[in-house]
C-alpha positions in Angstrom: 0.0 0.0 0.0 1.2 3.5 -0.8 -0.2 5.0 2.5 -2.9 6.9 0.7 -6.4 7.2 2.2 -9.8 7.1 0.4 -13.2 8.5 1.4 -16.0 6.0 1.8 -19.6 6.3 3.0 -21.1 3.6 5.2 -24.9 3.6 5.4 -27.3 1.7 7.8 -31.0 2.5 7.4 -33.6 1.7 10.0 -37.4 2.0 9.6 -37.4 5.5 11.2 -33.9 6.9 10.4 -30.7 6.3 8.6 -27.1 6.7 9.6 -24.6 7.9 6.9 -21.0 8.0 8.1 -18.1 9.2 6.0 -14.8 7.5 6.9 -11.3 7.7 5.5 -9.7 4.2 5.1 -6.4 3.1 3.6 -6.3 2.2 -0.1 -7.0 -1.5 -0.4 -9.4 -1.5 2.6 -12.4 -3.9 2.4 -16.1 -3.3 2.9 -15.9 -5.0 6.4 -13.0 -2.7 7.4 -15.0 0.4 6.3 -18.0 -0.8 8.4 -15.7 -1.4 11.4 -14.1 2.0 11.0 -17.6 3.7 10.8 -18.4 2.8 14.4 -21.9 1.5 13.4 -21.1 -2.0 14.8 -20.8 -0.4 18.2 -23.8 1.8 17.8 -26.0 -1.0 16.5 -25.0 -4.3 18.2 -27.7 -6.2 16.3 -25.6 -5.9 13.1 -24.0 -9.3 12.3 -22.1 -9.0 9.0 -22.3 -12.0 6.8 -24.9 -13.8 8.9 -27.8 -11.6 9.6 -26.9 -8.5 7.6 -25.6 -8.5 4.0 -23.6 -5.7 2.4 -23.8 -3.9 -0.8 -22.0 -1.2 -2.7 -24.3 1.3 -4.4 -27.3 -1.2 -4.2 -25.3 -4.1 -5.6 -24.6 -7.1 -3.4 -21.0 -7.2 -2.2 -18.9 -9.5 0.0 -17.3 -8.2 3.2 -13.9 -8.8 1.6 -14.6 -6.6 -1.4 -11.8 -4.0 -1.9 -13.2 -0.5 -2.0 -12.6 2.4 -4.3 -12.7 6.1 -3.6 -16.2 7.4 -2.9 -17.8 4.0 -2.7 -21.0 3.8 -0.6 -21.1 0.7 1.5 -24.7 -0.2 2.5 -25.6 -2.5 5.4 -28.9 -4.3 4.6 -31.4 -5.4 7.3 -32.9 -8.8 6.9 -36.2 -9.1 5.2 -39.2 -9.3 7.5 -41.2 -11.4 4.9 -40.3 -13.0 1.6 -41.9 -10.8 -1.1 -42.6 -13.8 -3.4 -44.4 -15.5 -0.5 -46.5 -12.4 0.3 -47.6 -12.0 -3.4 -48.5 -15.7 -3.6 -50.5 -15.4 -0.4 -52.4 -12.3 -1.7 -53.2 -14.1 -4.9 -54.5 -17.1 -3.0 -56.7 -14.9 -0.9 -58.0 -13.1 -4.0 -56.8 -9.7 -3.0 -56.4 -7.1 -5.7 -52.9 -5.7 -6.0 -52.7 -1.9 -6.2 -50.6 -0.1 -8.7 -49.5 3.5 -8.3 -51.6 4.2 -5.2 -54.9 3.3 -6.8 -56.8 0.1 -7.5 -56.1 -1.6 -10.8 -58.9 -1.2 -13.3 -60.1 -3.7 -16.0 -59.1 -2.8 -19.5 
């Protein structure tokens, strides 16, 4: 490493708020190292990287060992409450009408 540092954002969004932390990490740092440097693991002890919570970089899945580039945005994802496919299937079985754009779907 050349001793240079890069700026990274680390984001963790909750239902009611989001934390966006900007950190400087050495070139060659990984997503996991950026999350650790952000302090979010201490602030939110429920975060379990790789097990409960997955990571992404600009909305694309990323592994904790992914090497970062200047200005990357590391996102910590919360686990899904329900499987979207299962919810759609359940609604279809119950005969509920799916809404589109805030209003009920109309017959053509």
